[in-house]
C-alpha positions as a printed Julia matrix, in Angstrom:
309×3 Matrix{Float64}:
 36.41  64.51  103.5
 34.55  62.34  105.77
 35.67  62.43  109.62
 36.9   58.94  110.59
 36.81  57.45  107.5
 39.74  55.2   106.42
 41.89  55.91  103.44
 43.93  53.13  102.52
 46.61  53.51   99.73
 48.26  50.77   97.64
 51.55  49.23   99.02
 54.5   50.69   96.95
 55.85  47.9    94.58
 59.09  48.34   93.26
 59.36  45.25   91.33
 56.82  46.74   89.0
 59.07  49.95   87.89
 62.19  48.0    87.99
 60.71  45.37   85.47
 59.3   47.99   83.63
 62.81  49.62   83.15
 64.16  46.98   82.24
 61.77  45.64   79.4
 62.02  49.02   77.91
 65.79  49.03   77.86
 65.76  45.41   75.9
 62.94  47.49   73.7
 64.82  50.0    72.73
 68.53  47.69   72.29
 66.02  45.54   69.91
 64.72  48.82   68.05
 68.46  49.65   67.42
 69.71  46.16   66.43
 66.83  46.3    63.83
 67.48  49.65   62.6
 70.95  49.73   62.17
 71.42  46.19   61.01
 72.64  46.25   57.43
 71.94  42.74   56.87
 68.3   43.41   57.04
 67.87  45.39   54.39
 64.37  47.44   54.88
 64.46  49.17   51.65
 64.35  45.62   50.26
 61.42  44.66   52.47
 59.41  47.41   51.52
 60.61  47.23   47.98
 59.11  43.7    47.74
 56.56  43.64   50.77
 53.44  44.18   47.67
 55.11  42.57   45.16
 52.63  40.83   42.44
 54.07  37.78   43.05
 54.28  37.79   47.28
 50.47  39.13   46.89
 49.54  36.45   44.76
 51.32  33.91   47.17
 49.56  35.25   50.03
 46.28  34.31   47.94
 47.03  30.7    47.26
 48.17  30.87   51.23
 44.88  31.66   52.59
 43.04  29.55   49.67
 44.74  26.36   50.91
 44.32  27.19   54.53
 40.42  27.99   54.03
 39.89  24.92   51.69
 42.03  22.36   54.28
 40.48  23.41   57.54
 37.01  23.51   55.63
 37.75  19.59   54.51
 39.57  18.64   57.82
 36.57  20.15   60.03
 33.94  17.82   57.7
 36.11  15.01   58.35
 36.68  15.84   61.98
 33.06  15.67   62.51
 32.16  12.81   60.6
 34.92  10.87   62.58
 34.24  12.71   65.83
 30.5   11.24   65.28
 31.64   7.83   64.62
 33.54   7.62   67.56
 30.5    8.28   69.33
 28.38   5.89   67.93
 27.23   2.23   69.18
 28.38   0.81   65.89
 31.97  -0.86   66.6
 32.48  -1.07   62.68
 32.17   2.43   62.87
 34.59   3.22   65.91
 37.04   1.16   64.45
 37.17   2.78   61.58
 37.19   6.36   62.94
 40.03   5.36   65.32
 42.25   3.57   62.62
 41.96   6.98   60.31
 43.05   9.02   63.59
 45.54   6.75   64.33
 47.32   6.77   61.01
 47.36  10.36   59.93
 48.11  11.09   63.77
 51.45   9.1    63.85
 52.77  10.37   60.77
 54.41  13.5    59.67
 52.37  15.76   57.8
 55.18  16.47   55.41
 55.3   12.76   54.68
 51.7   12.7    53.97
 52.15  15.23   51.49
 54.73  13.55   49.99
 52.66  10.69   49.44
 49.7   12.8    47.77
 52.19  14.55   45.91
 52.95  10.93   44.34
 49.41   9.91   44.38
 49.06   9.91   40.29
 51.98   7.99   40.18
 51.32   5.33   42.06
 47.2    5.19   40.52
 47.87   6.56   37.16
 44.56   5.56   35.91
 40.92   4.56   37.25
 39.8    1.5    35.62
 35.95   0.6    36.14
 34.57  -2.26   34.75
 33.8   -5.96   34.89
 36.73  -8.02   36.77
 38.72  -9.84   34.11
 36.04  -8.36   31.68
 35.05  -5.56   29.37
 36.42  -1.96   31.13
 33.16   0.1    31.0
 35.4    3.68   31.53
 39.02   4.8    32.65
 40.02   8.46   33.57
 43.78   9.6    34.13
 44.44  10.68   37.93
 46.63  13.64   36.54
 43.63  15.07   34.87
 41.24  15.51   38.05
 44.43  15.59   41.03
 46.59  18.76   40.48
 49.09  19.69   43.04
 46.51  22.17   44.31
 43.99  19.1    45.26
 46.79  17.25   46.52
 47.64  19.86   48.84
 44.22  21.02   50.35
 43.5   16.86   50.02
 46.87  16.14   52.82
 46.13  19.1    54.42
 42.65  18.83   55.19
 42.87  14.6    55.99
 45.45  15.12   58.6
 43.92  18.61   60.29
 40.86  16.34   60.4
 42.47  13.65   62.76
 43.4   16.66   64.99
 39.91  18.13   65.12
 38.41  14.67   65.07
 39.76  14.77   68.85
 39.08  18.18   69.46
 35.07  18.21   68.3
 35.05  14.8    70.31
 36.02  16.58   73.56
 33.56  19.18   73.02
 30.64  17.01   71.77
 31.16  15.21   75.47
 31.36  18.45   77.21
 27.55  18.78   76.82
 25.3   17.92   80.12
 24.4   13.77   79.35
 20.86  14.98   81.32
 20.12  16.91   78.43
 20.24  14.86   75.97
 18.04  12.19   78.12
 15.39  15.2    78.73
 15.62  15.71   74.65
 14.84  12.06   73.97
 12.04  12.21   76.67
 10.64  14.76   74.94
 10.37  12.32   71.77
 13.43  14.55   69.96
 15.5   12.33   67.27
 19.5   11.51   67.87
 20.11  13.82   64.62
 17.78  16.62   66.04
 19.43  16.34   69.74
 22.94  16.67   67.76
 22.01  19.92   65.84
 19.99  22.03   68.47
 21.24  20.64   71.77
 25.22  19.31   71.59
 26.51  20.97   69.22
 25.66  25.01   69.83
 26.97  24.14   73.78
 30.0   22.42   72.41
 31.23  25.32   70.16
 31.91  26.65   73.53
 34.74  24.13   73.89
 35.56  23.8    70.57
 36.05  27.47   69.09
 39.58  28.27   71.08
 41.65  24.87   69.69
 39.85  25.13   66.28
 41.39  29.1    66.29
 44.17  27.7    67.44
 44.51  24.51   64.99
 43.45  27.33   62.08
 46.71  29.48   62.64
 48.88  26.62   62.59
 46.96  25.84   59.42
 47.94  28.9    58.3
 52.03  27.92   58.88
 51.9   24.42   57.49
 51.12  25.64   54.17
 54.67  26.49   54.04
 55.11  22.92   53.68
 53.52  22.42   50.47
 55.97  22.46   48.25
 56.82  18.6    49.26
 53.84  17.98   46.5
 55.05  19.85   45.34
 52.53  23.17   44.88
 54.7   26.38   43.85
 52.47  29.32   44.11
 52.18  29.81   48.1
 53.84  32.53   49.85
 56.92  30.62   51.0
 57.75  29.23   47.43
 57.18  32.94   46.25
 59.69  34.83   48.61
 62.36  32.47   48.42
 61.98  32.25   44.81
 62.62  35.81   45.09
 65.49  35.61   48.08
 66.91  33.21   45.52
 67.22  35.48   42.5
 68.6   38.28   44.28
 70.81  36.35   46.6
 69.06  38.16   50.26
 67.8   35.6    51.95
 66.77  37.8    54.99
 64.6   40.28   53.9
 62.43  37.81   52.04
 61.95  36.02   55.05
 61.14  39.27   56.8
 58.51  39.65   54.2
 56.91  36.4    54.45
 57.1   36.85   57.99
 54.99  40.15   58.16
 52.39  38.59   55.88
 51.99  35.79   57.84
 51.93  37.56   61.2
 49.28  40.4    59.73
 46.88  37.0    58.56
 47.72  35.61   62.27
 46.43  39.02   63.7
 43.3   38.98   61.79
 42.66  35.66   62.34
 42.75  36.49   65.68
 40.64  38.76   65.98
 38.1   36.41   64.33
 38.72  33.95   66.78
 38.36  36.33   69.98
 34.9   37.68   68.83
 33.49  33.76   67.96
 34.9   33.0    71.41
 32.53  36.03   72.94
 29.31  34.85   71.12
 29.59  31.12   71.62
 30.54  31.99   74.99
 27.47  34.13   75.87
 26.91  33.4    79.78
 30.27  31.87   81.44
 31.88  34.78   80.79
 33.03  35.84   83.99
 33.98  39.1    83.51
 30.51  39.99   81.82
 29.32  38.42   84.88
 31.41  40.72   87.1
 30.4   43.9    85.44
 26.34  42.4    86.05
 26.43  41.94   89.41
 28.54  45.64   90.05
 25.71  47.03   87.96
 23.01  45.62   89.95
 24.71  46.9    93.45
 24.94  50.36   91.06
 20.96  50.02   90.51
 20.1   49.01   94.35
 22.32  52.06   95.82
 20.31  53.97   93.57
 17.06  53.34   94.34
 18.1   53.17   97.76
 19.02  57.3    97.05
 22.63  57.18   98.04
 25.72  57.26   96.19
 28.35  54.48   96.6
 30.61  56.98   98.97
 28.02  57.34  101.08
 26.93  53.79  101.13
 30.21  52.52  102.49
 30.06  51.9   106.19
 31.98  54.23  108.43
 34.84  52.62  110.72
 35.38  53.98  114.46
 38.89  54.84  115.37
């Protein structure tokens, strides 16, 4: 111990311990409720957690989620670029698309796409009031899976369009002007300068929308598509007359998939946020100070100023 040095102690915080005890008691009460409640039927949950129908439903749910997000992202990027265009027609088309698909419920849109083959049973190509060149039935090219993906993808694209547009607008306008001064075209500026910077802003809400899409797939019964996770667990529950355990099975699978998506979102955010992470910058400053102290030949404790009492 160095004489004359002040040794500060942290002030007591009883609120932290009190809140910790309260939370621990609540957690114990919740665990007891989950264990002793006979309605939950954990043996049934364990039996059907990896049932073939349930696992197949998980696969179809993941397929619909990925395909819908890919379609929605492509449509959203196109709509966002159109909203930034100088062409008033393109801006108007993009605005109308976003207005319609954001303004109507996703369930209503899925019902519409499910009835698409009824509204348009055949597509005919030919000369007006003349001979017919060829025709095909929409039932053959637009099954329930395609209707579910198109319905969810177009609905998601309307929301992602505004997210992507805000991300593109976050890039400094001066960098665009500098790139034009260097002779770069608009397409190259978008790919090489604007999009890489916009990804830092786009990734967090895009990850949230992906997780939301995973849960929205439970509405594809409106198409109707009857192979997803929610329908599979509901079918088993109706057969056994045990809805609660099968709801737990579906919830556990959704939680597991969501956890994986959150991990992926974390690493994507860290990758595109390089140079903007405050914690990384703080660690860098601490490392620089430590290196300076080491070069001076002193330890961090000796480097602290002494206080006269």
